[in-house]
C-alpha positions in Angstrom: 137.3 108.7 136.4 134.3 107.3 138.1 133.2 107.8 141.7 130.7 105.8 143.6 129.2 107.3 146.7 127.2 105.3 149.2 124.8 106.9 151.7 122.1 106.0 154.2 124.1 103.9 156.7 123.6 104.3 160.4 122.3 102.7 163.6 119.0 100.8 163.4 117.3 98.5 165.8 116.7 94.8 165.0 113.5 94.4 163.0 113.8 97.9 161.6 114.5 99.2 158.1 117.2 101.2 156.3 117.7 102.3 152.8 121.1 102.6 151.3 121.8 104.5 148.2 124.7 104.6 145.7 125.3 107.3 143.2 127.8 107.0 140.4 129.4 110.2 139.0 132.1 111.2 136.6 132.8 109.4 133.4 129.9 106.9 133.7 129.3 105.0 130.5 128.8 101.4 129.4 127.3 100.4 132.8 127.1 96.7 132.9 126.2 95.5 136.4 126.1 97.0 139.9 126.3 95.1 143.1 126.3 95.6 146.9 128.9 93.9 149.0 129.3 94.0 152.8 132.1 93.2 155.2 131.4 92.4 158.8 134.1 92.8 161.5 136.6 90.0 161.2 135.0 88.5 158.1 135.7 88.6 154.3 133.8 90.9 152.0 130.8 89.2 150.5 128.5 90.0 147.6 124.9 90.3 148.8 123.0 91.6 145.7 123.5 92.2 142.0 121.6 94.2 139.4 122.0 94.0 135.6 122.2 97.0 133.3 118.5 96.6 132.6 117.7 97.0 136.3 116.8 93.3 136.9 118.1 91.9 140.2 120.0 88.6 139.4 121.4 87.7 142.7 120.7 87.9 146.4 122.7 86.1 149.0 120.7 83.6 151.0 121.4 85.6 154.1 119.4 88.6 152.8 116.9 87.0 150.4 113.4 88.1 151.2 114.5 91.0 153.4 116.6 93.2 151.1 115.6 94.7 147.7 118.1 96.1 145.2 116.7 98.5 142.7 117.5 101.4 140.4 116.7 104.8 141.6 114.7 107.5 139.8 117.8 109.6 139.4 120.1 108.2 136.6 123.1 106.2 137.8 121.6 105.8 141.2 120.7 102.5 142.9 119.1 101.7 146.3 119.3 98.8 148.7 116.2 98.6 150.8 116.9 96.6 154.0 113.9 95.4 155.9 113.6 93.3 159.0 117.3 93.8 159.8 119.1 91.5 162.2 122.3 92.1 164.2 124.2 89.9 161.7 123.6 92.6 159.1 126.0 94.8 160.9 128.8 95.6 158.4 130.3 98.1 156.1 128.3 98.1 152.9 130.1 98.8 149.6 128.7 99.7 146.2 130.4 98.1 143.2 130.0 98.8 139.5 131.3 97.2 136.3 131.5 99.6 133.3 133.2 99.8 130.0 136.0 101.7 131.6 136.6 99.3 134.5 135.5 98.2 137.8 134.8 100.6 140.7 134.2 100.5 144.4 132.7 103.0 146.7 134.3 103.8 150.1 131.5 102.1 152.0 128.8 103.1 154.5 128.5 101.6 158.0 125.4 99.9 159.1 125.0 98.9 162.7 122.1 96.8 163.9 121.4 96.8 167.6 119.6 93.9 169.3 
């Protein structure tokens, strides 16, 4: 079994920065892609960034492009989402998602609240 654990969420003022992390543990093998999704209150979950197995970002949603950076961490099976110049519309629960040989996995999410 694989577990994804997000961390780093919290309250931040508009214009500020926050870094989210996601650590995969358990039977981690055949990692294909990882992605961040978010779900704002009353809205559907949306993909905001995706990273290939080689660590190359291949997708950013228009709403975060130029402000968020998705990258691999120095610790194996860890990724980060650097969020800069946040805006109130970034308020959401952020979920880590991974595709591996054994299946597709979701984290439980971390809440980010941006105050104006």
